[in-house]
N, C-alpha and C positions, 0 to 999 in steps of 0.2 A: 495703649496697645500697639498703635502704629509705630511709635518710636522704638519699642522693643523689637518689633519685626525688622525695622530698618537697621538697628544695631546688630541683630542676628545675621542679616544679610552681609553687612559690612565685615563682621568678624569671620564669617564663613569664607568670604573672598580673601581677606587678609591671611587667614590660616592656610587656605589652599595655595596661595602664592608662596608662602614660607615652605610648605611641604614640597611643592614643585621644584623650588630652588635647591633644597637640601636632601630630599629623600627620593633619589632617582631610581626607584624600582617599582614594579607593578604591585599594587596593593588591592587586596579584596576588602570590601566595605567593612566587614566585621572582624578583620584581622586585628590583633591586640594594639599594635602601634597606630594603625589607622583609626581605631576607635578613640584612642587618646587624643591624637593630633587633629583629626577632622570632625569629631563629634563632641568629645568632652571639652577640649580647650575653647572652641568657638562659643559653646553654650555658656560655659563659666564666664567668659569675658562679656558676653552680651547680656546675660540675665543676672549675674551676681556682681559683675564689675569689681572684682577684688583689687583693693589698693595694695595690700600686703600679701605676698605669696611665698610659700616655702616649698621647695622641691627637694625631697629627701632621696639621696642616691643619684649619682651621675656617672654616665659612661660616655665614651667618645661619640657614639651615634646620637647623643642627646644635647650636644653643645648648642645646636640651633634652637633648642627649647627656649633659650633666653629671648629669642626674637618674638615669640608668642606674647611675652609679658613686657614688652618695651613700654616705657613710660609708667611703670609700676615699680613698687619696691619689691624686687625679687631677691630672695635668698636661696642658696643651695647649701646642702651639707652632705659630705661624703667622708668616709673613714680613710680612704686611700689618698695620700698626698699627691699622687700622680694624676688624680682626677680633678684637681684644682683647675687645670686648664680648660675643663669642660663646664665648669661652674659659672655662676653669675658673677657680676662685679662684687656682690656681697656674698662671699663664700666662706664657709666654716669647714675646716678639716678636723673632723672628730667623729666619734661613734654616735649614732642616733640616740643611744642610751643616755648620753650627756646633754641632750637637747635643751633641757631645762636650765642648764648653766649658761646658755648663750642668748636666751630670749625671755622677755617678760611674759607674765600671764596675760591672756586675752589679747595677743598681739596680731595674729594672722587671720585674714579673711578666708584664705584658702590654703590648705596643706595637701600635697600629693606625696604619697609613698608608693612608688611603683617598682617592683622587682627587688625589694630589700627584705621583706618578710619571707623567711625561708632561704634567703641567699645572703647570709651574713648575720641576720637577726633571727636566731633559731634557738637560743637558750631561754628557758622559761623566765628566769629572773630578769634577764635583759629585755625580753618582750614586755613584761609587766612595767618595767621602768620606762621604756621607750614610749609605750602607749599612754602611760600616765602623764608623761611630759607633753606628748602631743595634745592630749585633752586640755591640759592647763594652758598651753600657749595659743590654742585656737580661740578666737573671739566668739562670744555668743552669736548665734546664727551663722557662724563660719562653717564652711564645707570641708570635710576631710574625705579624700578618695584613696582607697587602698587597692593597689593592683598586686596580685599574687598568683602563683601557680598552684600551690598546695596549702591547705589549712594544716600546717605542721604542728600547731598547738590550737586546741579548741577555742574558737572565738568567744564562746560563752563564758570562758574562764579568764578572759583578758579584762581586767578591771577598767582601765582607761577607755577601752573600746566600748564597753557596756554602759558607760556614762553618756555616750553619744546616742543619738536616735537615728534609726534608718531613715534615709532620705530618698524619696522616689525621684530618680533622675529622668525627667520628662522625655528627652530624646530617645532614651533606651527603655522607657516605660516600666522601670523597675528600680529597686534599690540595690540590685545585684545583677551583673551581666557577665555571662560566660562567652568569651570570644570564640570564633570558629576555628582558629588554629591552635592546636595543642590544648592546654588546659588553663589558660590565663583567664582570670576573673577580675572584674572591678566591682568593689563594694562602695556604696555611697552613704555618707553619714553627715549629720548636722548637729551642732552643739546647741541645745535648747536650755 
């Protein structure tokens, strides 16, 4: 228990330094980017210690996310070829719908899809294919975090998502967390 607490303190300090270096604007505690960068990332690193990480969707303000996962096998995927420069060393330029073509089953310890659902991934058939692929490439006991603004397609109808179990994310005390700014939500899942 003491070791996990020390790891949590270490990763909180590390993440705070990365944020301070790259995100130079005042943030409220439960603002969506702050929740991800200063609550979700440190906890995932300290308590789940993912060796293989996939970040789906990248934008210019996210290039520094690579720093959070240094010394780990980090992959990024984005449809826009111009976003390659914001990705990890291991980057795939393709649609998330084709994710299964690029990765083996049960490969990733942690998958993050933030700001893609409803912002490019909004067709029912593509949604089903993408989430089925995510389910397949996530390792047993792997964590999947979905960040989104609107439930543009009912989650209860997404087959790949329904194969996952809701995961109570301890720092936020729930398996779903609605941020204070706008309508951004994070949902937490585990593959059992």
